[in-house]
Jmol script that loads the backbone (N, CA, C; Angstrom):
load data "model"
ATOM      1  N   MET A   1     -27.104  24.857  -7.181  1.00  0.00           N
ATOM      2  CA  MET A   1     -26.402  23.912  -6.383  1.00  0.00           C
ATOM      3  C   MET A   1     -26.206  22.577  -6.834  1.00  0.00           C
ATOM      4  N   LEU A   2     -27.231  22.222  -7.406  1.00  0.00           N
ATOM      5  CA  LEU A   2     -27.085  20.698  -8.118  1.00  0.00           C
ATOM      6  C   LEU A   2     -26.178  20.668  -9.156  1.00  0.00           C
ATOM      7  N   GLU A   3     -25.873  21.730 -10.017  1.00  0.00           N
ATOM      8  CA  GLU A   3     -24.757  21.879 -10.985  1.00  0.00           C
ATOM      9  C   GLU A   3     -23.364  21.707 -10.285  1.00  0.00           C
ATOM     10  N   GLU A   4     -23.176  22.472  -9.286  1.00  0.00           N
ATOM     11  CA  GLU A   4     -22.007  22.520  -8.522  1.00  0.00           C
ATOM     12  C   GLU A   4     -21.596  21.002  -7.993  1.00  0.00           C
ATOM     13  N   ALA A   5     -22.666  20.526  -7.464  1.00  0.00           N
ATOM     14  CA  ALA A   5     -22.663  19.006  -6.880  1.00  0.00           C
ATOM     15  C   ALA A   5     -22.060  18.001  -8.008  1.00  0.00           C
ATOM     16  N   ARG A   6     -22.726  18.362  -9.130  1.00  0.00           N
ATOM     17  CA  ARG A   6     -22.319  17.394 -10.305  1.00  0.00           C
ATOM     18  C   ARG A   6     -20.861  17.602 -10.610  1.00  0.00           C
ATOM     19  N   SER A   7     -20.108  18.780 -10.369  1.00  0.00           N
ATOM     20  CA  SER A   7     -18.974  18.930 -10.877  1.00  0.00           C
ATOM     21  C   SER A   7     -17.780  18.235  -9.945  1.00  0.00           C
ATOM     22  N   TYR A   8     -18.359  17.803  -8.796  1.00  0.00           N
ATOM     23  CA  TYR A   8     -17.304  16.910  -8.048  1.00  0.00           C
ATOM     24  C   TYR A   8     -17.184  15.705  -8.478  1.00  0.00           C
ATOM     25  N   PRO A   9     -15.958  15.057  -8.320  1.00  0.00           N
ATOM     26  CA  PRO A   9     -15.933  13.637  -8.756  1.00  0.00           C
ATOM     27  C   PRO A   9     -16.520  12.652  -7.923  1.00  0.00           C
ATOM     28  N   VAL A  10     -17.102  11.673  -8.695  1.00  0.00           N
ATOM     29  CA  VAL A  10     -17.669  10.473  -7.775  1.00  0.00           C
ATOM     30  C   VAL A  10     -17.027   9.153  -8.516  1.00  0.00           C
ATOM     31  N   PHE A  11     -16.672   8.570  -7.483  1.00  0.00           N
ATOM     32  CA  PHE A  11     -15.841   7.277  -7.968  1.00  0.00           C
ATOM     33  C   PHE A  11     -16.832   5.945  -8.050  1.00  0.00           C
ATOM     34  N   GLY A  12     -16.704   5.311  -8.901  1.00  0.00           N
ATOM     35  CA  GLY A  12     -17.750   4.110  -9.194  1.00  0.00           C
ATOM     36  C   GLY A  12     -17.216   2.884  -8.189  1.00  0.00           C
ATOM     37  N   GLU A  13     -16.146   3.005  -7.440  1.00  0.00           N
ATOM     38  CA  GLU A  13     -15.548   1.853  -6.649  1.00  0.00           C
ATOM     39  C   GLU A  13     -15.537   2.402  -5.210  1.00  0.00           C
ATOM     40  N   ILE A  14     -15.747   1.246  -4.352  1.00  0.00           N
ATOM     41  CA  ILE A  14     -15.566   1.487  -2.873  1.00  0.00           C
ATOM     42  C   ILE A  14     -14.437   0.741  -2.558  1.00  0.00           C
ATOM     43  N   PRO A  15     -13.529   1.310  -1.888  1.00  0.00           N
ATOM     44  CA  PRO A  15     -12.344   0.450  -1.462  1.00  0.00           C
ATOM     45  C   PRO A  15     -12.523  -0.712  -0.636  1.00  0.00           C
ATOM     46  N   VAL A  16     -11.951  -1.794  -0.871  1.00  0.00           N
ATOM     47  CA  VAL A  16     -12.323  -3.051   0.064  1.00  0.00           C
ATOM     48  C   VAL A  16     -11.581  -2.870   1.390  1.00  0.00           C
ATOM     49  N   ILE A  17     -10.453  -2.381   1.162  1.00  0.00           N
ATOM     50  CA  ILE A  17      -9.307  -2.370   2.136  1.00  0.00           C
ATOM     51  C   ILE A  17      -9.286  -0.965   2.729  1.00  0.00           C
ATOM     52  N   ASP A  18      -9.382  -0.858   3.994  1.00  0.00           N
ATOM     53  CA  ASP A  18      -9.459   0.265   4.633  1.00  0.00           C
ATOM     54  C   ASP A  18      -8.126   0.697   5.108  1.00  0.00           C
ATOM     55  N   ASP A  19      -7.147  -0.262   5.704  1.00  0.00           N
ATOM     56  CA  ASP A  19      -6.091  -0.036   6.302  1.00  0.00           C
ATOM     57  C   ASP A  19      -5.111  -1.520   6.361  1.00  0.00           C
ATOM     58  N   LEU A  20      -3.895  -1.089   6.234  1.00  0.00           N
ATOM     59  CA  LEU A  20      -2.993  -2.292   6.370  1.00  0.00           C
ATOM     60  C   LEU A  20      -1.818  -1.951   7.292  1.00  0.00           C
ATOM     61  N   ARG A  21      -1.410  -2.887   8.122  1.00  0.00           N
ATOM     62  CA  ARG A  21      -0.226  -2.956   8.925  1.00  0.00           C
ATOM     63  C   ARG A  21       0.451  -4.128   8.882  1.00  0.00           C
ATOM     64  N   THR A  22       1.827  -3.978   9.046  1.00  0.00           N
ATOM     65  CA  THR A  22       2.653  -5.262   9.120  1.00  0.00           C
ATOM     66  C   THR A  22       3.383  -5.306  10.565  1.00  0.00           C
ATOM     67  N   THR A  23       3.537  -6.454  10.919  1.00  0.00           N
ATOM     68  CA  THR A  23       4.211  -6.689  12.162  1.00  0.00           C
ATOM     69  C   THR A  23       5.683  -6.782  12.172  1.00  0.00           C
ATOM     70  N   TRP A  24       6.412  -6.975  13.139  1.00  0.00           N
ATOM     71  CA  TRP A  24       7.793  -7.211  13.085  1.00  0.00           C
ATOM     72  C   TRP A  24       8.234  -8.352  12.471  1.00  0.00           C
ATOM     73  N   THR A  25       7.268  -9.403  12.476  1.00  0.00           N
ATOM     74  CA  THR A  25       7.628 -10.731  11.931  1.00  0.00           C
ATOM     75  C   THR A  25       7.216 -10.810  10.483  1.00  0.00           C
ATOM     76  N   GLY A  26       6.559  -9.757  10.104  1.00  0.00           N
ATOM     77  CA  GLY A  26       6.238  -9.846   8.488  1.00  0.00           C
ATOM     78  C   GLY A  26       4.727 -10.215   8.181  1.00  0.00           C
ATOM     79  N   ALA A  27       3.979 -10.358   9.319  1.00  0.00           N
ATOM     80  CA  ALA A  27       2.575 -10.777   9.139  1.00  0.00           C
ATOM     81  C   ALA A  27       1.918  -9.427   8.622  1.00  0.00           C
ATOM     82  N   VAL A  28       0.778  -9.624   8.082  1.00  0.00           N
ATOM     83  CA  VAL A  28       0.025  -8.272   7.573  1.00  0.00           C
ATOM     84  C   VAL A  28      -1.409  -8.630   8.134  1.00  0.00           C
ATOM     85  N   TRP A  29      -1.877  -7.154   8.760  1.00  0.00           N
ATOM     86  CA  TRP A  29      -3.083  -7.097   9.140  1.00  0.00           C
ATOM     87  C   TRP A  29      -3.928  -6.222   8.375  1.00  0.00           C
ATOM     88  N   VAL A  30      -4.953  -6.788   7.604  1.00  0.00           N
ATOM     89  CA  VAL A  30      -5.791  -6.245   6.726  1.00  0.00           C
ATOM     90  C   VAL A  30      -7.245  -5.696   7.234  1.00  0.00           C
ATOM     91  N   ARG A  31      -7.331  -4.371   7.539  1.00  0.00           N
ATOM     92  CA  ARG A  31      -8.655  -3.816   8.121  1.00  0.00           C
ATOM     93  C   ARG A  31      -9.621  -3.724   6.731  1.00  0.00           C
ATOM     94  N   ARG A  32     -10.651  -4.354   6.730  1.00  0.00           N
ATOM     95  CA  ARG A  32     -11.670  -4.336   5.652  1.00  0.00           C
ATOM     96  C   ARG A  32     -12.622  -2.975   5.697  1.00  0.00           C
ATOM     97  N   THR A  33     -12.803  -2.431   4.775  1.00  0.00           N
ATOM     98  CA  THR A  33     -13.929  -1.296   4.866  1.00  0.00           C
ATOM     99  C   THR A  33     -15.326  -1.814   5.304  1.00  0.00           C
ATOM    100  N   PRO A  34     -15.725  -1.132   6.215  1.00  0.00           N
ATOM    101  CA  PRO A  34     -17.037  -1.351   6.906  1.00  0.00           C
ATOM    102  C   PRO A  34     -18.231  -1.857   5.926  1.00  0.00           C
ATOM    103  N   GLU A  35     -18.960  -2.913   5.984  1.00  0.00           N
ATOM    104  CA  GLU A  35     -19.919  -3.438   4.924  1.00  0.00           C
ATOM    105  C   GLU A  35     -21.026  -2.349   4.704  1.00  0.00           C
ATOM    106  N   ASP A  36     -21.292  -1.696   6.012  1.00  0.00           N
ATOM    107  CA  ASP A  36     -22.296  -0.479   5.767  1.00  0.00           C
ATOM    108  C   ASP A  36     -21.634   0.669   5.258  1.00  0.00           C
ATOM    109  N   GLY A  37     -20.501   0.897   5.056  1.00  0.00           N
ATOM    110  CA  GLY A  37     -19.797   2.157   4.751  1.00  0.00           C
ATOM    111  C   GLY A  37     -19.560   2.950   5.988  1.00  0.00           C
ATOM    112  N   TYR A  38     -19.196   4.205   5.689  1.00  0.00           N
ATOM    113  CA  TYR A  38     -18.936   5.212   6.782  1.00  0.00           C
ATOM    114  C   TYR A  38     -20.120   5.928   6.888  1.00  0.00           C
ATOM    115  N   PRO A  39     -20.535   6.264   8.247  1.00  0.00           N
ATOM    116  CA  PRO A  39     -21.700   7.120   8.675  1.00  0.00           C
ATOM    117  C   PRO A  39     -21.632   8.536   8.091  1.00  0.00           C
ATOM    118  N   TRP A  40     -20.537   8.942   7.737  1.00  0.00           N
ATOM    119  CA  TRP A  40     -20.439  10.387   7.163  1.00  0.00           C
ATOM    120  C   TRP A  40     -20.404  10.416   5.632  1.00  0.00           C
ATOM    121  N   GLU A  41     -20.407   9.197   5.089  1.00  0.00           N
ATOM    122  CA  GLU A  41     -20.406   9.179   3.492  1.00  0.00           C
ATOM    123  C   GLU A  41     -21.769   9.710   3.120  1.00  0.00           C
ATOM    124  N   ASP A  42     -22.740   9.319   3.742  1.00  0.00           N
ATOM    125  CA  ASP A  42     -24.135   9.858   3.200  1.00  0.00           C
ATOM    126  C   ASP A  42     -24.122  11.367   3.304  1.00  0.00           C
ATOM    127  N   TYR A  43     -23.594  12.012   4.064  1.00  0.00           N
ATOM    128  CA  TYR A  43     -23.597  13.494   4.151  1.00  0.00           C
ATOM    129  C   TYR A  43     -22.415  14.183   3.575  1.00  0.00           C
ATOM    130  N   LEU A  44     -21.576  13.539   2.788  1.00  0.00           N
ATOM    131  CA  LEU A  44     -20.292  13.962   2.070  1.00  0.00           C
ATOM    132  C   LEU A  44     -20.708  15.294   1.355  1.00  0.00           C
ATOM    133  N   ALA A  45     -21.460  15.002   0.369  1.00  0.00           N
ATOM    134  CA  ALA A  45     -21.901  15.991  -0.708  1.00  0.00           C
ATOM    135  C   ALA A  45     -22.404  17.371   0.158  1.00  0.00           C
ATOM    136  N   GLY A  46     -23.338  17.147   0.962  1.00  0.00           N
ATOM    137  CA  GLY A  46     -24.020  18.166   1.715  1.00  0.00           C
ATOM    138  C   GLY A  46     -23.093  18.908   2.651  1.00  0.00           C
ATOM    139  N   ASN A  47     -21.877  18.301   3.083  1.00  0.00           N
ATOM    140  CA  ASN A  47     -20.869  18.933   4.014  1.00  0.00           C
ATOM    141  C   ASN A  47     -19.836  19.574   2.949  1.00  0.00           C
ATOM    142  N   VAL A  48     -19.547  19.210   1.847  1.00  0.00           N
ATOM    143  CA  VAL A  48     -18.681  19.898   0.831  1.00  0.00           C
ATOM    144  C   VAL A  48     -19.584  20.875   0.211  1.00  0.00           C
ATOM    145  N   MET A  49     -20.701  20.864  -0.186  1.00  0.00           N
ATOM    146  CA  MET A  49     -21.406  22.139  -0.591  1.00  0.00           C
ATOM    147  C   MET A  49     -21.632  23.097   0.399  1.00  0.00           C
ATOM    148  N   ALA A  50     -21.698  22.798   1.729  1.00  0.00           N
ATOM    149  CA  ALA A  50     -22.167  23.615   2.741  1.00  0.00           C
ATOM    150  C   ALA A  50     -20.830  24.210   3.421  1.00  0.00           C
ATOM    151  N   GLY A  51     -19.642  23.589   3.053  1.00  0.00           N
ATOM    152  CA  GLY A  51     -18.387  24.114   3.555  1.00  0.00           C
ATOM    153  C   GLY A  51     -18.265  23.712   4.851  1.00  0.00           C
ATOM    154  N   LEU A  52     -18.720  22.740   5.396  1.00  0.00           N
ATOM    155  CA  LEU A  52     -18.785  22.282   6.913  1.00  0.00           C
ATOM    156  C   LEU A  52     -17.653  21.071   6.814  1.00  0.00           C
ATOM    157  N   SER A  53     -16.895  21.111   7.890  1.00  0.00           N
ATOM    158  CA  SER A  53     -15.798  20.027   8.000  1.00  0.00           C
ATOM    159  C   SER A  53     -16.580  18.581   8.369  1.00  0.00           C
ATOM    160  N   LEU A  54     -15.857  17.526   8.058  1.00  0.00           N
ATOM    161  CA  LEU A  54     -16.238  16.116   8.309  1.00  0.00           C
ATOM    162  C   LEU A  54     -15.977  15.823   9.742  1.00  0.00           C
ATOM    163  N   SER A  55     -16.843  14.774  10.081  1.00  0.00           N
ATOM    164  CA  SER A  55     -16.450  14.254  11.415  1.00  0.00           C
ATOM    165  C   SER A  55     -15.051  13.617  11.708  1.00  0.00           C
ATOM    166  N   THR A  56     -14.384  13.774  12.792  1.00  0.00           N
ATOM    167  CA  THR A  56     -13.142  13.230  13.053  1.00  0.00           C
ATOM    168  C   THR A  56     -13.354  11.890  13.834  1.00  0.00           C
ATOM    169  N   SER A  57     -14.315  11.459  14.210  1.00  0.00           N
ATOM    170  CA  SER A  57     -14.736  10.271  15.178  1.00  0.00           C
ATOM    171  C   SER A  57     -14.220   9.215  14.381  1.00  0.00           C
ATOM    172  N   PRO A  58     -13.737   8.020  15.205  1.00  0.00           N
ATOM    173  CA  PRO A  58     -12.949   6.835  14.691  1.00  0.00           C
ATOM    174  C   PRO A  58     -14.032   6.140  13.784  1.00  0.00           C
ATOM    175  N   ALA A  59     -13.540   5.438  12.792  1.00  0.00           N
ATOM    176  CA  ALA A  59     -14.299   4.782  11.694  1.00  0.00           C
ATOM    177  C   ALA A  59     -14.978   3.582  12.405  1.00  0.00           C
ATOM    178  N   PRO A  60     -16.145   3.359  12.093  1.00  0.00           N
ATOM    179  CA  PRO A  60     -16.972   2.047  12.660  1.00  0.00           C
ATOM    180  C   PRO A  60     -16.079   0.725  12.644  1.00  0.00           C
ATOM    181  N   ALA A  61     -16.596  -0.101  13.507  1.00  0.00           N
ATOM    182  CA  ALA A  61     -15.737  -1.379  13.440  1.00  0.00           C
ATOM    183  C   ALA A  61     -15.900  -2.195  12.113  1.00  0.00           C
ATOM    184  N   SER A  62     -14.881  -3.032  11.885  1.00  0.00           N
ATOM    185  CA  SER A  62     -14.873  -3.790  10.553  1.00  0.00           C
ATOM    186  C   SER A  62     -13.983  -5.005  10.738  1.00  0.00           C
ATOM    187  N   ALA A  63     -14.140  -5.937  10.090  1.00  0.00           N
ATOM    188  CA  ALA A  63     -13.417  -7.154  10.092  1.00  0.00           C
ATOM    189  C   ALA A  63     -11.946  -6.850   9.975  1.00  0.00           C
ATOM    190  N   ILE A  64     -11.049  -7.601  10.491  1.00  0.00           N
ATOM    191  CA  ILE A  64      -9.506  -7.646  10.375  1.00  0.00           C
ATOM    192  C   ILE A  64      -9.039  -8.928   9.985  1.00  0.00           C
ATOM    193  N   ASP A  65      -8.406  -9.090   8.775  1.00  0.00           N
ATOM    194  CA  ASP A  65      -7.820 -10.543   8.355  1.00  0.00           C
ATOM    195  C   ASP A  65      -6.530 -10.282   8.618  1.00  0.00           C
ATOM    196  N   VAL A  66      -5.978 -11.389   8.974  1.00  0.00           N
ATOM    197  CA  VAL A  66      -4.556 -11.452   9.246  1.00  0.00           C
ATOM    198  C   VAL A  66      -3.730 -12.616   8.431  1.00  0.00           C
ATOM    199  N   ILE A  67      -2.848 -12.250   7.858  1.00  0.00           N
ATOM    200  CA  ILE A  67      -2.098 -12.922   6.787  1.00  0.00           C
ATOM    201  C   ILE A  67      -0.580 -13.162   7.213  1.00  0.00           C
ATOM    202  N   GLY A  68      -0.250 -14.448   7.328  1.00  0.00           N
ATOM    203  CA  GLY A  68       1.275 -14.717   7.921  1.00  0.00           C
ATOM    204  C   GLY A  68       2.519 -14.147   7.067  1.00  0.00           C
ATOM    205  N   ALA A  69       3.456 -13.966   7.525  1.00  0.00           N
ATOM    206  CA  ALA A  69       4.743 -13.738   6.666  1.00  0.00           C
ATOM    207  C   ALA A  69       4.908 -14.529   5.397  1.00  0.00           C
ATOM    208  N   ASP A  70       4.543 -15.869   5.486  1.00  0.00           N
ATOM    209  CA  ASP A  70       4.590 -16.706   4.457  1.00  0.00           C
ATOM    210  C   ASP A  70       3.456 -16.636   3.358  1.00  0.00           C
ATOM    211  N   GLY A  71       2.561 -15.585   3.466  1.00  0.00           N
ATOM    212  CA  GLY A  71       1.444 -15.612   2.638  1.00  0.00           C
ATOM    213  C   GLY A  71       0.217 -16.342   3.309  1.00  0.00           C
ATOM    214  N   ARG A  72       0.167 -17.273   4.164  1.00  0.00           N
ATOM    215  CA  ARG A  72      -0.737 -18.190   4.589  1.00  0.00           C
ATOM    216  C   ARG A  72      -1.846 -17.247   5.419  1.00  0.00           C
ATOM    217  N   TYR A  73      -3.104 -17.562   5.081  1.00  0.00           N
ATOM    218  CA  TYR A  73      -4.121 -16.872   5.801  1.00  0.00           C
ATOM    219  C   TYR A  73      -4.193 -17.478   7.014  1.00  0.00           C
ATOM    220  N   VAL A  74      -4.164 -16.485   8.163  1.00  0.00           N
ATOM    221  CA  VAL A  74      -4.090 -17.012   9.635  1.00  0.00           C
ATOM    222  C   VAL A  74      -5.620 -17.081  10.277  1.00  0.00           C
ATOM    223  N   GLY A  75      -6.432 -15.895   9.730  1.00  0.00           N
ATOM    224  CA  GLY A  75      -7.824 -15.852  10.309  1.00  0.00           C
ATOM    225  C   GLY A  75      -8.119 -14.351  10.449  1.00  0.00           C
ATOM    226  N   THR A  76      -9.587 -14.438  10.830  1.00  0.00           N
ATOM    227  CA  THR A  76     -10.074 -13.204  10.685  1.00  0.00           C
ATOM    228  C   THR A  76     -10.863 -12.776  11.953  1.00  0.00           C
ATOM    229  N   PHE A  77     -10.415 -11.441  12.437  1.00  0.00           N
ATOM    230  CA  PHE A  77     -11.241 -10.982  13.740  1.00  0.00           C
ATOM    231  C   PHE A  77     -12.358 -10.347  12.981  1.00  0.00           C
ATOM    232  N   ALA A  78     -13.562 -10.972  13.664  1.00  0.00           N
ATOM    233  CA  ALA A  78     -14.932 -10.707  13.023  1.00  0.00           C
ATOM    234  C   ALA A  78     -15.163  -9.034  13.473  1.00  0.00           C
ATOM    235  N   GLN A  79     -16.031  -8.561  12.835  1.00  0.00           N
ATOM    236  CA  GLN A  79     -16.491  -7.178  13.110  1.00  0.00           C
ATOM    237  C   GLN A  79     -17.168  -7.001  14.501  1.00  0.00           C
ATOM    238  N   GLU A  80     -17.825  -8.232  14.818  1.00  0.00           N
ATOM    239  CA  GLU A  80     -18.519  -8.268  16.087  1.00  0.00           C
ATOM    240  C   GLU A  80     -17.483  -8.516  17.302  1.00  0.00           C
ATOM    241  N   SER A  81     -16.302  -8.933  16.928  1.00  0.00           N
ATOM    242  CA  SER A  81     -15.375  -9.104  18.085  1.00  0.00           C
ATOM    243  C   SER A  81     -14.667  -7.912  18.854  1.00  0.00           C
ATOM    244  N   GLY A  82     -14.970  -6.726  17.972  1.00  0.00           N
ATOM    245  CA  GLY A  82     -14.577  -5.606  18.659  1.00  0.00           C
ATOM    246  C   GLY A  82     -12.981  -5.376  18.394  1.00  0.00           C
ATOM    247  N   ALA A  83     -12.243  -6.114  17.588  1.00  0.00           N
ATOM    248  CA  ALA A  83     -10.929  -6.025  17.502  1.00  0.00           C
ATOM    249  C   ALA A  83     -10.873  -4.763  16.665  1.00  0.00           C
ATOM    250  N   ILE A  84      -9.561  -4.153  17.077  1.00  0.00           N
ATOM    251  CA  ILE A  84      -9.394  -2.677  16.399  1.00  0.00           C
ATOM    252  C   ILE A  84      -7.974  -3.091  15.517  1.00  0.00           C
ATOM    253  N   MET A  85      -7.686  -1.965  14.725  1.00  0.00           N
ATOM    254  CA  MET A  85      -6.318  -1.821  14.054  1.00  0.00           C
ATOM    255  C   MET A  85      -5.418  -1.253  14.988  1.00  0.00           C
ATOM    256  N   PHE A  86      -4.508  -1.906  15.302  1.00  0.00           N
ATOM    257  CA  PHE A  86      -3.413  -1.402  16.013  1.00  0.00           C
ATOM    258  C   PHE A  86      -2.541  -0.042  15.700  1.00  0.00           C
ATOM    259  N   ALA A  87      -2.041   1.001  16.238  1.00  0.00           N
ATOM    260  CA  ALA A  87      -1.506   2.035  15.717  1.00  0.00           C
ATOM    261  C   ALA A  87      -0.009   1.631  15.521  1.00  0.00           C
ATOM    262  N   ALA A  88       0.406   0.674  16.349  1.00  0.00           N
ATOM    263  CA  ALA A  88       1.741   0.238  16.089  1.00  0.00           C
ATOM    264  C   ALA A  88       2.044  -1.292  16.700  1.00  0.00           C
ATOM    265  N   PHE A  89       3.158  -1.892  16.054  1.00  0.00           N
ATOM    266  CA  PHE A  89       3.295  -3.443  16.469  1.00  0.00           C
ATOM    267  C   PHE A  89       4.562  -3.202  16.983  1.00  0.00           C
ATOM    268  N   GLY A  90       4.981  -3.845  18.303  1.00  0.00           N
ATOM    269  CA  GLY A  90       6.209  -3.845  18.932  1.00  0.00           C
ATOM    270  C   GLY A  90       6.702  -5.327  18.924  1.00  0.00           C
ATOM    271  N   PRO A  91       7.920  -5.333  19.457  1.00  0.00           N
ATOM    272  CA  PRO A  91       8.517  -6.828  19.732  1.00  0.00           C
ATOM    273  C   PRO A  91       7.949  -7.534  20.549  1.00  0.00           C
ATOM    274  N   ASN A  92       7.926  -8.810  20.336  1.00  0.00           N
ATOM    275  CA  ASN A  92       7.325 -10.020  21.103  1.00  0.00           C
ATOM    276  C   ASN A  92       5.778  -9.888  21.338  1.00  0.00           C
ATOM    277  N   GLY A  93       5.009  -9.519  20.227  1.00  0.00           N
ATOM    278  CA  GLY A  93       3.735  -9.531  20.424  1.00  0.00           C
ATOM    279  C   GLY A  93       3.056  -8.260  20.927  1.00  0.00           C
ATOM    280  N   LEU A  94       3.915  -7.258  21.460  1.00  0.00           N
ATOM    281  CA  LEU A  94       3.332  -6.123  21.799  1.00  0.00           C
ATOM    282  C   LEU A  94       2.625  -5.111  20.745  1.00  0.00           C
ATOM    283  N   VAL A  95       1.264  -4.765  21.154  1.00  0.00           N
ATOM    284  CA  VAL A  95       0.770  -3.743  19.996  1.00  0.00           C
ATOM    285  C   VAL A  95       0.216  -2.646  21.043  1.00  0.00           C
ATOM    286  N   ALA A  96       0.179  -1.302  20.240  1.00  0.00           N
ATOM    287  CA  ALA A  96      -0.308  -0.235  20.792  1.00  0.00           C
ATOM    288  C   ALA A  96      -1.362   0.419  20.077  1.00  0.00           C
ATOM    289  N   TYR A  97      -2.351   1.146  20.778  1.00  0.00           N
ATOM    290  CA  TYR A  97      -3.342   1.667  20.035  1.00  0.00           C
ATOM    291  C   TYR A  97      -3.856   2.995  21.052  1.00  0.00           C
ATOM    292  N   VAL A  98      -4.664   3.839  20.615  1.00  0.00           N
ATOM    293  CA  VAL A  98      -5.188   4.870  21.147  1.00  0.00           C
ATOM    294  C   VAL A  98      -6.624   4.784  21.587  1.00  0.00           C
ATOM    295  N   GLU A  99      -7.018   4.744  22.728  1.00  0.00           N
ATOM    296  CA  GLU A  99      -8.488   4.898  23.202  1.00  0.00           C
ATOM    297  C   GLU A  99      -8.938   6.320  23.661  1.00  0.00           C
ATOM    298  N   THR A 100      -9.985   6.613  23.390  1.00  0.00           N
ATOM    299  CA  THR A 100     -10.359   8.051  24.178  1.00  0.00           C
ATOM    300  C   THR A 100     -11.566   7.649  25.072  1.00  0.00           C
ATOM    301  N   ASP A 101     -11.652   8.424  26.139  1.00  0.00           N
ATOM    302  CA  ASP A 101     -12.666   8.179  27.094  1.00  0.00           C
ATOM    303  C   ASP A 101     -13.725   9.014  26.637  1.00  0.00           C
ATOM    304  N   GLU A 102     -14.962   9.201  27.454  1.00  0.00           N
ATOM    305  CA  GLU A 102     -16.053   9.912  27.524  1.00  0.00           C
ATOM    306  C   GLU A 102     -15.808  11.201  27.316  1.00  0.00           C
ATOM    307  N   LEU A 103     -14.676  11.765  27.571  1.00  0.00           N
ATOM    308  CA  LEU A 103     -14.485  13.452  27.509  1.00  0.00           C
ATOM    309  C   LEU A 103     -13.423  13.528  26.359  1.00  0.00           C
ATOM    310  N   ASP A 104     -13.245  12.613  25.615  1.00  0.00           N
ATOM    311  CA  ASP A 104     -12.261  12.475  24.477  1.00  0.00           C
ATOM    312  C   ASP A 104     -10.844  12.642  24.854  1.00  0.00           C
ATOM    313  N   VAL A 105     -10.435  12.152  25.763  1.00  0.00           N
ATOM    314  CA  VAL A 105      -9.109  12.366  26.431  1.00  0.00           C
ATOM    315  C   VAL A 105      -8.340  11.079  25.809  1.00  0.00           C
ATOM    316  N   PRO A 106      -7.358  11.282  25.008  1.00  0.00           N
ATOM    317  CA  PRO A 106      -6.699   9.966  24.430  1.00  0.00           C
ATOM    318  C   PRO A 106      -5.699   9.227  25.418  1.00  0.00           C
ATOM    319  N   THR A 107      -5.651   8.056  25.406  1.00  0.00           N
ATOM    320  CA  THR A 107      -4.807   7.240  26.268  1.00  0.00           C
ATOM    321  C   THR A 107      -4.156   6.279  25.292  1.00  0.00           C
ATOM    322  N   VAL A 108      -2.686   6.006  25.529  1.00  0.00           N
ATOM    323  CA  VAL A 108      -2.068   4.907  24.682  1.00  0.00           C
ATOM    324  C   VAL A 108      -2.088   3.597  25.637  1.00  0.00           C
ATOM    325  N   VAL A 109      -2.825   2.530  24.900  1.00  0.00           N
ATOM    326  CA  VAL A 109      -2.807   1.470  25.677  1.00  0.00           C
ATOM    327  C   VAL A 109      -1.865   0.332  24.800  1.00  0.00           C
ATOM    328  N   VAL A 110      -1.194  -0.425  25.482  1.00  0.00           N
ATOM    329  CA  VAL A 110      -0.268  -1.374  25.106  1.00  0.00           C
ATOM    330  C   VAL A 110      -0.692  -2.850  25.573  1.00  0.00           C
ATOM    331  N   LYS A 111      -0.867  -3.694  24.487  1.00  0.00           N
ATOM    332  CA  LYS A 111      -1.240  -5.182  24.959  1.00  0.00           C
ATOM    333  C   LYS A 111      -0.332  -6.044  24.324  1.00  0.00           C
ATOM    334  N   ARG A 112      -0.572  -7.305  24.596  1.00  0.00           N
ATOM    335  CA  ARG A 112       0.307  -8.405  24.160  1.00  0.00           C
ATOM    336  C   ARG A 112      -0.762  -9.401  23.280  1.00  0.00           C
ATOM    337  N   VAL A 113      -0.496  -9.447  21.921  1.00  0.00           N
ATOM    338  CA  VAL A 113      -1.497 -10.531  21.282  1.00  0.00           C
ATOM    339  C   VAL A 113      -0.845 -11.875  21.327  1.00  0.00           C
ATOM    340  N   PRO A 114      -1.869 -12.888  21.078  1.00  0.00           N
ATOM    341  CA  PRO A 114      -1.485 -14.348  20.945  1.00  0.00           C
ATOM    342  C   PRO A 114      -0.292 -14.520  19.974  1.00  0.00           C
ATOM    343  N   ALA A 115       0.559 -15.414  20.008  1.00  0.00           N
ATOM    344  CA  ALA A 115       1.608 -15.761  19.137  1.00  0.00           C
ATOM    345  C   ALA A 115       1.052 -16.098  17.627  1.00  0.00           C
ATOM    346  N   GLU A 116      -0.069 -16.810  17.745  1.00  0.00           N
ATOM    347  CA  GLU A 116      -0.471 -17.328  16.500  1.00  0.00           C
ATOM    348  C   GLU A 116      -0.992 -16.377  15.646  1.00  0.00           C
ATOM    349  N   VAL A 117      -1.240 -15.027  15.845  1.00  0.00           N
ATOM    350  CA  VAL A 117      -1.834 -14.045  15.220  1.00  0.00           C
ATOM    351  C   VAL A 117      -0.726 -12.793  14.968  1.00  0.00           C
ATOM    352  N   ARG A 118       0.459 -13.185  15.554  1.00  0.00           N
ATOM    353  CA  ARG A 118       1.665 -12.002  15.457  1.00  0.00           C
ATOM    354  C   ARG A 118       2.071 -12.087  14.136  1.00  0.00           C
TER     355      ARG A 118
END
end "model"
wireframe off; spacefill off
backbone 0.3
color backbone group
């Protein structure tokens, strides 16, 4: 098993950017990779070798940087703020994302973000 595990590619870098989204006005939201990594990374090799599927649970919270359309840094939503990367940006500051309840039932939530971070 050890020889088989050594045959899988291992990358020397961990991506710093986890997700990118752009708004209608051209601002860019950059979700950073969580500082502690993903909980399932520690079990990746074991899951691959055992033929198990990985968890489909959402990624842990991480900081989100906002960059204006002019390239100016607007600010950062800290990991502790609970900010999430939106699934879609709409007109006039509307954003949409999917929440799941305790029974894993998905619900689309639409909110309006402040003008300074659009």
